[in-house]
C-alpha positions in Angstrom: 20.6 -37.0 -3.6 23.0 -37.8 -6.4 26.5 -39.1 -5.6 28.6 -36.3 -4.1 31.5 -36.8 -6.6 29.1 -36.5 -9.5 27.5 -33.4 -7.9 30.9 -31.8 -7.4 31.9 -32.6 -11.0 28.8 -31.0 -12.4 29.4 -28.0 -10.1 32.9 -27.6 -11.4 31.7 -27.4 -15.1 30.7 -23.9 -15.9 28.9 -23.2 -19.2 29.6 -19.9 -21.1 26.7 -18.5 -23.0 26.6 -14.7 -23.3 28.4 -11.5 -22.5 27.3 -9.0 -19.9 27.2 -5.8 -21.9 23.4 -5.8 -22.3 22.9 -5.7 -18.6 24.4 -2.2 -18.3 22.5 -1.0 -21.3 19.1 -2.3 -20.1 19.4 -3.1 -16.4 15.7 -3.2 -15.8 15.4 -6.3 -17.8 17.7 -8.2 -15.4 17.3 -6.6 -12.0 13.7 -5.4 -12.1 14.5 -1.7 -11.6 17.4 0.6 -10.8 15.8 2.1 -7.6 16.0 0.9 -4.0 14.2 -2.4 -4.8 16.7 -3.3 -7.5 19.6 -2.2 -5.3 18.5 -4.7 -2.6 17.8 -7.3 -5.2 21.6 -7.3 -5.9 22.1 -8.5 -2.4 19.5 -11.2 -2.7 21.2 -12.6 -5.8 24.5 -13.1 -4.1 22.9 -14.4 -1.0 20.8 -16.9 -3.1 24.0 -18.5 -4.4 25.2 -19.0 -0.8 21.8 -20.4 0.2 22.0 -22.8 -2.8 25.2 -24.2 -1.4 23.5 -24.6 2.0 20.4 -26.3 0.5 22.8 -28.7 -1.4 24.3 -29.7 1.9 27.7 -28.0 1.5 27.4 -24.9 3.6 26.2 -24.3 7.2 26.3 -20.5 7.5 25.9 -17.3 5.5 27.3 -13.9 6.6 26.1 -10.6 5.1 28.0 -7.4 6.0 27.2 -3.8 5.1 30.6 -2.0 5.3 31.1 1.6 6.4 32.0 2.5 2.8 28.6 1.2 1.6 29.8 -2.0 -0.1 28.2 -5.4 0.7 30.1 -8.6 1.6 28.4 -12.0 1.4 30.4 -15.1 2.4 29.7 -18.7 3.0 31.5 -21.9 4.0 30.4 -23.8 0.9 32.6 -25.5 -1.7 33.9 -22.3 -3.2 33.4 -21.2 -6.9 35.4 -23.4 -9.2 38.8 -22.0 -9.9 40.1 -24.3 -12.6 40.1 -23.2 -16.2 37.2 -24.3 -18.4 37.1 -25.3 -22.1 37.0 -21.6 -23.0 40.4 -21.0 -21.3 38.8 -18.9 -18.5 38.5 -19.8 -14.9 35.2 -20.8 -13.4 35.2 -17.6 -11.4 35.4 -15.5 -14.5 32.6 -17.4 -16.2 30.4 -17.4 -13.0 30.8 -13.7 -12.5 31.3 -12.3 -16.0 29.0 -14.3 -18.3 25.2 -14.4 -18.3 23.6 -17.8 -17.9 27.0 -19.3 -16.9 26.9 -21.2 -13.7 27.0 -24.6 -12.1 23.2 -24.4 -11.7 22.7 -25.3 -15.3 24.5 -28.7 -15.2 22.5 -31.8 -14.2 23.4 -32.7 -10.6 25.2 -29.4 -9.8 22.4 -27.9 -7.7 19.4 -30.1 -7.1 17.4 -27.1 -5.9 18.1 -23.5 -6.7 16.5 -20.1 -6.1 17.7 -16.8 -7.5 17.8 -16.0 -11.2 19.2 -19.4 -12.2 22.8 -18.5 -13.1 22.1 -14.9 -14.0 22.3 -13.3 -10.6 26.0 -13.0 -9.7 27.1 -11.9 -13.2 24.3 -9.3 -13.3 25.4 -7.9 -9.9 28.9 -7.7 -11.2 27.8 -5.8 -14.3 25.9 -3.3 -12.2 28.7 -2.8 -9.7 31.5 -0.2 -9.8 33.7 -3.0 -8.6 33.5 -6.6 -7.3 36.0 -8.6 -5.4 35.9 -12.4 -4.9 37.9 -14.6 -2.6 37.5 -18.4 -3.0 38.9 -20.9 -0.5 39.6 -24.3 -1.9 42.5 -26.6 -2.8 44.2 -25.5 0.4 44.5 -21.9 -0.7 42.6 -18.6 -0.9 42.2 -17.4 -4.5 41.5 -13.8 -5.3 40.2 -11.9 -8.3 38.9 -8.3 -8.8 36.5 -6.9 -11.4 35.8 -3.4 -12.6 32.5 -3.6 -14.6 32.6 0.0 -15.7 35.1 -1.1 -18.4 32.5 -3.4 -20.1 31.8 -0.7 -22.6 35.4 -0.6 -23.7 36.1 -4.3 -23.7 33.0 -6.4 -22.8 35.0 -9.7 -23.1 38.0 -8.9 -20.9 37.8 -5.4 -19.5 36.0 -6.3 -16.3 38.9 -8.4 -15.0 41.6 -6.2 -13.5 44.3 -8.9 -13.1 44.5 -12.7 -13.3 43.4 -15.0 -10.5 46.0 -15.1 -7.8 46.7 -16.7 -4.4 46.5 -14.5 -1.3 47.6 -15.2 2.2 46.2 -12.2 4.1 42.5 -13.3 4.1 40.9 -16.3 5.8 37.1 -16.2 6.1 35.9 -19.8 6.6 36.4 -22.3 9.5 36.3 -25.0 6.8 38.8 -25.6 4.0 36.4 -24.1 1.5 34.1 -21.1 1.0 33.3 -18.1 -1.1 33.4 -14.4 -0.2 32.1 -11.7 -2.6 32.2 -8.0 -2.0 30.6 -5.5 -4.4 29.9 -1.8 -4.6 27.0 -0.8 -6.8 27.6 1.5 -9.8 25.6 4.5 -8.9 25.9 5.9 -12.4 23.3 3.2 -13.2 21.7 2.4 -9.9 19.9 5.1 -8.0 21.8 6.3 -4.9 19.9 5.2 -1.8 21.0 3.8 1.6 20.9 0.2 2.4 17.7 -0.6 4.4 18.8 -2.5 7.5 15.2 -3.8 8.3 14.6 -5.1 4.8 17.9 -7.1 4.7 17.4 -8.3 8.3 13.8 -9.4 7.6 14.9 -11.4 4.5 17.8 -13.1 6.2 15.5 -14.1 9.2 13.0 -15.5 6.7 15.7 -17.6 5.0 16.7 -18.9 8.4 13.1 -20.1 9.0 12.9 -21.7 5.6 16.2 -23.5 5.9 16.3 -25.0 9.4 19.7 -25.5 10.9 21.5 -23.0 8.7 22.9 -19.9 10.5 22.5 -16.4 8.9 24.6 -13.6 10.3 24.0 -9.9 9.5 26.6 -7.3 10.3 25.8 -3.6 9.7 29.0 -1.5 10.2 27.1 1.7 9.5 24.5 1.0 12.3 27.2 -0.8 14.4 24.9 -3.8 14.9 25.3 -7.6 14.5 22.5 -10.1 14.5 22.2 -13.8 13.7 19.3 -16.2 13.1 19.2 -20.0 13.2 16.0 -22.0 13.7 16.3 -25.7 14.4 12.5 -25.9 14.2 12.4 -24.2 10.8 8.9 -23.2 9.6 7.3 -24.6 12.7 9.0 -21.8 14.6 8.0 -19.5 11.8 4.3 -20.2 12.5 4.9 -19.9 16.2 6.4 -16.4 15.8 3.7 -15.3 13.4 1.1 -16.3 16.0 2.9 -14.9 19.0 0.6 -11.8 19.2 -2.6 -13.8 18.4 -4.7 -15.9 20.8 -4.1 -19.5 19.8 -7.2 -21.7 19.3 -5.2 -24.8 20.2 -1.7 -25.1 21.6 -0.4 -27.5 18.9 1.3 -26.5 15.6 0.4 -29.2 13.0 3.6 -30.0 11.1 5.0 -32.4 8.7 7.5 -32.9 5.9 8.0 -35.4 3.1 10.5 -36.0 0.3 9.2 -37.9 -2.8 10.2 -38.6 -6.4 7.6 -37.0 -8.7 7.2 -37.7 -12.4 7.3 -34.6 -14.6 4.0 -34.2 -16.5 5.7 -32.4 -19.3 9.1 -34.2 -19.6 8.7 -37.9 -20.5 10.5 -40.2 -18.1 11.9 -37.3 -16.1 11.7 -37.7 -12.3 12.4 -35.0 -9.8 13.0 -35.4 -6.1 10.8 -32.8 -4.3 10.7 -31.9 -0.7 7.6 -30.5 0.9 7.2 -29.0 4.4 4.0 -27.7 6.0 3.2 -26.1 9.4 -0.1 -24.5 10.4 -2.0 -23.5 13.5 -5.4 -21.9 14.1 -5.9 -18.7 16.2 -9.0 -16.8 17.3 -8.7 -14.0 14.7 -10.8 -13.7 11.5 -7.9 -13.3 9.2 -6.1 -15.6 6.8 -2.3 -15.7 7.1 -1.3 -18.4 4.7 2.1 -18.0 3.0 3.7 -20.2 0.5 7.3 -20.5 -0.8 9.1 -22.4 -3.5 12.9 -22.7 -3.2 12.9 -19.9 -0.6 11.1 -17.5 -3.0 7.7 -16.2 -1.7 4.9 -17.2 -4.1 2.6 -14.2 -3.4 0.0 -15.4 -5.8 0.0 -19.0 -4.5 -0.1 -21.8 -7.0 -0.4 -25.6 -7.0 1.3 -26.1 -3.6 -1.3 -23.8 -2.0 -4.1 -25.5 -3.9 -3.1 -28.9 -2.7 -2.9 -27.7 0.9 -6.4 -26.0 0.8 -8.0 -29.0 -0.9 -6.9 -31.3 1.8 -8.1 -29.0 4.6 -11.6 -28.6 3.0 -12.0 -32.4 2.3 -10.8 -33.6 5.7 -12.6 -31.0 7.9 -15.9 -31.6 6.0 -15.5 -35.3 6.6 -14.6 -34.9 10.3 -17.5 -32.4 10.9 -20.0 -35.0 9.6 -18.4 -37.9 11.5 -18.5 -36.0 14.8 -22.2 -35.0 14.0 -21.2 -31.3 14.2 -22.6 -30.9 10.7 -25.2 -32.9 8.7 -24.2 -34.4 5.4 -26.9 -32.5 3.5 -25.8 -29.2 5.0 -23.9 -26.6 3.1 -20.3 -27.8 2.9 -17.4 -26.1 4.5 -15.6 -23.9 1.9 -12.0 -22.9 1.3 -12.7 -19.5 2.8 -14.1 -21.1 5.9 -11.0 -23.2 6.6 -8.7 -20.3 6.1 -10.3 -18.0 8.6 -8.0 -17.7 11.6 -5.4 -19.9 10.0 -1.6 -19.2 10.1 0.2 -21.5 7.7 3.6 -21.9 6.0 3.9 -24.1 2.9 7.4 -24.6 1.7 8.4 -26.6 -1.4 11.9 -27.4 -2.7 11.7 -28.4 -6.4 14.6 -28.9 -8.8 12.6 -27.6 -11.8 9.9 -25.1 -10.6 7.6 -23.7 -13.3 6.2 -20.3 -12.6 3.3 -18.4 -14.2 4.5 -15.1 -15.4 7.9 -13.4 -14.9 7.6 -12.5 -11.2 7.6 -16.0 -9.9 4.4 -15.1 -8.0 2.5 -18.3 -8.8 3.8 -21.9 -8.9 2.5 -23.9 -11.8 3.9 -27.4 -11.4 0.8 -29.7 -11.6 2.6 -32.6 -10.0 3.0 -30.6 -6.8 -0.8 -30.3 -6.1 -1.4 -34.0 -5.2 2.0 -34.1 -3.4 1.1 -31.3 -1.0 -2.4 -32.7 -0.7 -0.9 -36.0 0.5 1.4 -34.3 3.0 -1.5 -32.2 4.5 -3.8 -35.2 4.6 -1.3 -37.3 6.5 -0.4 -34.8 9.1 -4.0 -33.5 9.6 -5.5 -37.0 9.9 -2.7 -37.9 12.4 -3.5 -34.8 14.4 -7.3 -35.5 14.4 -6.7 -39.1 15.7 -4.3 -38.1 18.4 -6.0 -34.9 19.5 -9.8 -35.4 19.0 -10.8 -32.6 21.5 -8.6 -30.0 19.9 -9.8 -31.1 16.4 -13.4 -30.4 17.6 -12.4 -26.9 18.7 -11.0 -26.3 15.2 -14.1 -27.7 13.5 -16.4 -25.4 15.6 -14.2 -22.4 14.6 -14.5 -23.4 11.0 -18.3 -23.9 11.2 -18.7 -20.6 12.9 -16.8 -19.1 10.0 -19.2 -20.8 7.6 -22.2 -19.3 9.4 -20.6 -15.9 9.3 -19.9 -16.3 5.6 -23.5 -17.1 4.8 -24.7 -14.2 6.9 -22.3 -11.8 5.2 -23.3 -12.8 1.7 -26.0 -10.3 1.6 -23.8 -7.5 2.8 -21.1 -8.5 0.3 -23.6 -8.6 -2.5 -24.5 -5.0 -1.7 -20.9 -4.0 -2.4 -20.9 -5.4 -5.9 -21.8 -3.0 -8.7 -23.4 -4.0 -12.1 -21.0 -1.6 -13.9 -17.9 0.1 -12.4 -19.3 3.4 -13.7 -23.0 2.8 -12.8 -23.7 6.0 -10.8 -26.8 4.4 -9.3 -24.6 2.1 -7.2 -22.2 4.8 -6.0 -22.3 6.0 -2.4 -24.2 9.3 -2.0 -21.3 10.9 -0.1 -18.9 10.4 -3.0 -18.2 13.5 -5.1 -17.2 11.7 -8.3 -14.9 13.0 -11.0 -16.3 13.5 -14.5 -13.6 11.4 -16.2 -14.5 7.7 -16.8 -10.8 6.8 -17.6 -9.6 4.9 -14.5 -6.0 5.3 -15.6 -6.0 9.1 -14.9 -8.7 9.2 -12.2 -8.0 9.3 -8.5 -10.1 9.4 -5.3 -9.2 11.1 -2.1 -10.5 9.4 1.0 -10.7 12.3 3.4 -11.0 12.5 7.1 -14.1 14.4 8.2 -16.9 16.3 6.4 -15.2 19.7 6.9 -12.0 18.7 5.1 -14.1 16.8 2.6 -16.0 20.0 1.8 -12.7 22.0 1.3 -11.3 19.1 -0.8 -14.4 19.0 -3.0 -14.3 22.8 -3.7 -10.5 22.8 -4.2 -10.1 19.7 -6.4 -9.8 19.3 -10.2 -13.2 17.7 -10.7 -12.2 16.3 -14.1 -10.0 13.6 -12.6 -10.3 13.9 -8.8 -13.1 12.4 -6.7 -13.6 13.0 -3.0 -15.0 10.5 -0.5 -15.3 12.0 3.0 -15.4 9.6 6.0 -17.0 10.3 9.3 -14.6 9.6 12.1 -12.7 6.4 12.5 -13.7 3.3 10.5 -14.1 -0.1 12.2 -11.0 -2.0 13.1 -11.2 -5.0 10.7 -8.4 -6.8 12.6 -10.8 -7.4 15.5 -14.3 -7.4 13.8 -16.3 -10.4 12.6 -16.8 -10.6 8.8 -20.5 -9.8 8.8 -19.9 -6.8 11.0 -17.2 -5.4 8.7 -19.5 -5.5 5.6 -22.4 -4.0 7.6 -20.3 -0.9 8.2 -21.5 2.2 6.3 -18.0 3.7 5.8 -16.5 0.3 4.7 -19.3 -0.1 2.1 -18.9 3.4 0.8 -15.2 2.7 0.1 -15.9 -0.6 -1.5 -18.6 0.8 -3.8 -16.5 3.8 -4.7 -13.5 1.7 -5.7 -15.7 -0.7 -7.6 -13.6 -3.9 -7.6 -15.3 -5.8 -4.7 -13.4 -7.5 -1.9 -11.4 -10.7 -1.4 -11.9 -13.4 -2.4 -13.9 -11.9 -5.4 -11.7 -8.8 -5.7 -11.1 -7.9 -9.4 -8.3 -5.4 -10.0 -9.4 -4.8 -13.5 -12.6 -3.1 -12.2 -11.1 -0.4 -10.1 -12.4 3.0 -10.9 -9.4 5.0 -9.9 -5.7 4.5 -10.5 -4.8 6.3 -7.3 -6.6 5.8 -4.0 -5.2 8.5 -1.8 -5.7 8.6 2.0 -5.8 12.2 3.2 -5.9 12.6 7.0 -4.8 15.2 9.5 -1.1 15.3 10.4 -1.7 14.3 14.0 -2.1 11.2 16.1 -5.8 10.8 15.3 -5.0 11.2 11.6 -2.3 8.6 11.8 -4.7 6.2 13.5 -7.4 6.7 10.9 -4.7 6.0 8.2 -3.7 2.8 9.9 -7.3 1.6 10.2 -7.8 2.2 6.5 -4.5 0.4 5.6 -5.6 -2.5 7.8 -8.8 -2.8 5.8 -7.0 -2.6 2.5 -4.3 -5.1 3.6 -6.9 -7.6 4.8 -9.6 -7.3 2.1 -8.1 -5.5 -0.9 -4.4 -6.4 -0.7 -3.8 -6.4 -4.4 -4.4 -2.6 -4.3 -1.3 -2.2 -2.2 0.7 -4.9 -4.0 0.1 -3.2 -7.3 0.9 0.3 -6.1 -2.6 1.9 -6.1 -2.7 3.1 -2.5 -1.1 6.4 -1.5 -1.0 8.7 1.6 -1.2 12.4 1.1 1.2 14.6 3.0 -0.4 17.9 4.1 1.8 20.7 5.4 2.4 21.3 9.1 3.1 25.0 8.8 2.1 28.1 6.8 4.9 30.7 6.8 4.0 34.3 6.0 6.6 37.0 5.5 5.0 40.1 4.0 3.6 39.0 0.6 5.7 35.8 0.7 3.9 32.6 1.6 5.6 29.2 2.0 4.6 25.9 3.4 6.7 23.5 5.5 6.1 19.8 5.8 8.4 19.2 8.7 10.2 21.1 11.5 13.4 20.9 9.5 11.8 22.5 6.5 10.5 25.3 8.7 13.9 26.1 10.0 15.3 26.3 6.4 12.5 28.7 5.5 13.2 30.8 8.6 16.8 31.2 7.5 15.7 32.8 4.3 13.8 35.6 6.1 16.1 36.4 9.0 15.7 40.2 8.4 11.9 40.0 8.0 8.9 39.9 10.3 7.0 36.7 9.8 4.0 34.8 11.0 3.8 31.0 11.4 0.5 29.1 11.4 0.6 25.6 12.7 -2.1 23.5 11.0 -3.9 21.3 13.4 -6.1 19.7 10.7 -7.1 19.7 7.1 -10.3 21.6 8.0 -8.2 24.7 8.8 -7.2 25.1 5.2 -9.4 26.8 2.7 -10.0 25.1 -0.7 -7.3 27.0 -2.5 -4.7 26.2 0.2 -5.7 22.5 0.2 -5.3 22.4 -3.6 -2.0 24.2 -3.7 -0.4 22.2 -0.9 -1.9 18.7 -0.9 -3.9 18.0 -4.1 -2.2 19.8 -7.0 -0.1 17.1 -8.8 2.6 19.6 -9.6 3.2 20.5 -5.9 1.8 17.8 -3.7 3.7 15.1 -1.9 2.3 11.6 -2.1 3.7 8.5 -0.3 3.1 5.3 -2.2 2.2 2.4 0.2 4.1 -0.7 -0.7 4.6 -4.2 0.8 8.2 -5.3 0.8 7.5 -8.3 3.0 3.8 -9.4 3.3 4.7 -11.8 6.2 6.2 -9.0 8.2 3.3 -6.7 7.4 0.9 -9.4 8.6 2.8 -9.6 11.9 2.8 -5.8 12.3 -1.0 -5.5 11.6 -1.7 -8.3 14.1 0.6 -6.7 16.7 -0.6 -3.2 16.3 -4.3 -3.7 15.6 -5.2 -7.1 17.2 -6.9 -8.1 20.4 -3.8 -8.7 22.5 -3.1 -5.5 24.4 -0.1 -6.5 26.5 2.5 -6.6 23.7 1.4 -3.1 22.5 1.8 -1.7 26.0 5.3 -3.2 26.2 6.1 -1.7 22.8 4.9 1.8 23.8 6.8 1.6 27.1 10.0 0.7 25.4 9.7 3.2 22.5 8.0 6.2 24.0 11.3 7.8 24.8 12.1 8.0 21.1 9.1 10.2 20.2 10.0 13.8 19.9 6.7 15.3 18.6 3.7 13.1 18.9 1.6 15.1 16.4 4.2 14.9 13.5 
């Protein structure tokens, strides 16, 4: 780590590059979107700045508060944003919060490691807020400044600042002699009005606590009247422990290690970066891969060089150990990457001063120097574990060899799911009633519960762009089943063939035959169970379909309301009550639909399939790690936790069939 005085000097020097007016004109370019996801991204950008302070060693806690008025407060006990005037004549606070690409993150030595949008975040949040207030504690005083970003159109250079920086004495938010507090209220003339999602914010803060051991994260929700905090001295080791809590562990030990090393940049001559790597993993008795990687606290959903280094070391060492222990002959088929990942829960966390990502989403890490670095860490900790725990190592090897045998057995079944051409009708399942359009961008397939509903859907659909795939009963629970059993299942194969893109690890998103894959089940408990079984399959074997927004759930009506010649449909009890109020002076009949099969083709089209009237819920993944936990918890082998969950939450269920 650089000399602290040098680091503080770099931190105090803020560079001014660009005004904020473009942010309000084209917010999507800076925040991703203006919906609920973009709204929560505003929180992450302010939180990231506080976490940067913590990673640099200057802060020990971060507090996030949702106020009753709907504003968000983020404060930390770090050094505090610089308050002195810069070369431009403006204070560091003005430049950090009012200028794009203006921040201590850009100076060498200011932040050795940084997440967020690299100096863009706080200023973008300011530009997209109706107002922002900032308190900075440093130099034995609390400094205050307020901004009104709606005035950027009138005076983009000065209009956002309501009054000069001043000293206040009525606020003290840090036990230390320094810190930063930022409060903002989104500008809902730009951002879509939607409530703050308590679970999304809590999940992210908890994840940050795992990834930054020893740092306390506090979340106060004044609307829900709750307060939570997370601090994990074990860091990602505790993360793996919690991810595996609902899974039967193969061995009791969590294999863990960390290393800090100076790495030469392959693209910058003579440049050396100090990189920290941290790895924790443990095998369980499931058949799923729960391997998650991060760089500078940002989830790298598409992996990258850090994941590659980890997997290469696992494959090499487990192959070597299997031969040494005479559990596998040297001439046998080698253990593959897929084999070592089956039943593995792993967290790979890298802190790099200059991460290089492929694409704009930071989904895949591209730094080539990281691959051998992580390979070395994994090799050291795994070799140490094998030497110290030979019996447990044998258990792991046997699990991996069993996965290899299952992979070989399932090759034939997997091969049957591959199609020569995505529109080759000869390879499509016989039960599929395909659409006539060959344009995947406008085509959609309904996966329908039962032959009866499938028949109504087939007759009621628009056959030009809508395909129907009926399923018989409940599909296999892939969370519990062996790989070869999954791909020997008729209903599973029918879906794979109809969609046309194969399954992981060979899944190819470019070959999907339908833009929308719509799950249509009855609005009752059995229908919900079938929907969850389908989502479990998609999550485990076609996750990119969910991540890219191709999976939907249809919402059929619960009631048909008939008053004379007037017919209306209600999708909830509340909607039914509203409809009743419209016909208080009329005689009416209410039909409660128990299943899709009760609707004739015209009704099914009108209520559930007509794009102008239907309601579709897009299935998304906000947090893949949390989704992994939930699927394991709800669909896995361990029954006891589910029983406890049902016992605790049954009292909250009002209508079990809704």
